C-alpha positions in Angstrom: -106.2 87.0 -115.0 -107.0 90.6 -115.9 -107.9 89.6 -119.5 -110.3 86.9 -118.1 -111.9 89.3 -115.6 -112.3 91.9 -118.3 -113.9 89.3 -120.6 -116.4 88.3 -118.0 -117.3 91.9 -117.3 -117.5 93.2 -120.9 -117.9 90.0 -123.0 -115.2 91.4 -125.3 -112.8 88.9 -126.8 -109.4 89.2 -125.2 -106.7 90.8 -127.4 -103.7 90.2 -125.3 -103.0 94.0 -124.8 -103.7 93.9 -121.1 -101.5 90.8 -120.6 -98.7 92.6 -122.6 -99.1 95.6 -120.4 -98.7 93.7 -117.1 -96.0 91.5 -118.5 -94.1 94.5 -119.7 -94.5 96.2 -116.3 -93.1 93.1 -114.5 -90.2 92.6 -116.9 -89.2 96.3 -116.7 -89.4 96.1 -112.9 -87.1 93.1 -112.8 -84.7 94.9 -115.2 -84.8 98.0 -113.1 -84.0 96.1 -109.9 -81.0 94.3 -111.5 -79.6 97.6 -113.0 -80.0 99.3 -109.7 -78.1 96.4 -108.0 -75.3 96.5 -110.6 -74.9 100.3 -110.5 -75.6 100.9 -106.8 -72.3 102.5 -106.1 -71.6 104.3 -109.4 -74.9 105.9 -110.5 -77.8 107.0 -108.3 -80.8 109.0 -109.5 -82.4 111.6 -107.4 -85.8 110.3 -106.1 -87.6 113.0 -108.0 -86.0 112.0 -111.3 -86.6 108.3 -110.6 -90.2 108.9 -109.7 -90.8 111.1 -112.8 -89.3 108.5 -115.1 -91.5 105.8 -113.5 -94.6 107.9 -113.9 -93.8 108.8 -117.6 -93.2 105.1 -118.3 -96.5 104.1 -116.7 -98.4 106.8 -118.6 -96.9 105.9 -122.0 -97.4 102.1 -121.6 -101.0 102.6 -120.2 -101.9 104.9 -123.2 -100.3 102.4 -125.6 -101.6 99.0 -124.2 -104.3 99.4 -121.6 -106.6 102.3 -122.6 -107.3 101.4 -126.2 -108.9 98.1 -125.2 -111.0 99.7 -122.5 -112.2 102.5 -124.8 -112.8 100.1 -127.7 -115.2 97.9 -125.6 -117.0 100.9 -124.1 -116.0 100.0 -120.5 -115.1 103.6 -119.7 -118.6 104.8 -120.6 -120.2 102.0 -118.7 -118.1 102.8 -115.6 -119.1 106.4 -115.7 -122.7 105.5 -115.9 -122.4 103.2 -112.9 -120.7 105.9 -110.9 -123.4 108.4 -111.8 -126.0 105.8 -110.7 -124.2 105.2 -107.4 -124.1 109.0 -106.7 -127.8 109.3 -107.4 -128.5 106.3 -105.2 -126.5 107.8 -102.3 -128.1 111.2 -102.7 -131.6 109.7 -102.7 -130.9 107.5 -99.6 -128.6 109.8 -97.5 -130.5 113.1 -98.0 -133.6 111.9 -96.0 -131.4 110.7 -93.2 -129.6 114.0 -93.1 -132.8 116.0 -92.9 -134.2 113.7 -90.3 -131.2 114.1 -87.9 -131.3 117.9 -88.5 -134.9 118.3 -87.3 
């Protein structure tokens, strides 16, 4: 679904990288849950260690599978342009209201 949505937004041909990212996340989550069930009484990580490992895994897989497709299609630059346009729009339309209430 993410590949299809991204295709309709950018018109870039799907490469399967996004699908692999989300499938890998789901498979690893299922494996993590099964390992935790099996080792519940023997091994238990501190929440800080567990959270750090999850964050590192997410950063590595995102850098490996998700970001290259986004950067290659230019979606990052387009998103930044849209954010800048939205900020300009809000500034232009909120500023007059702010000064009107202040007077």
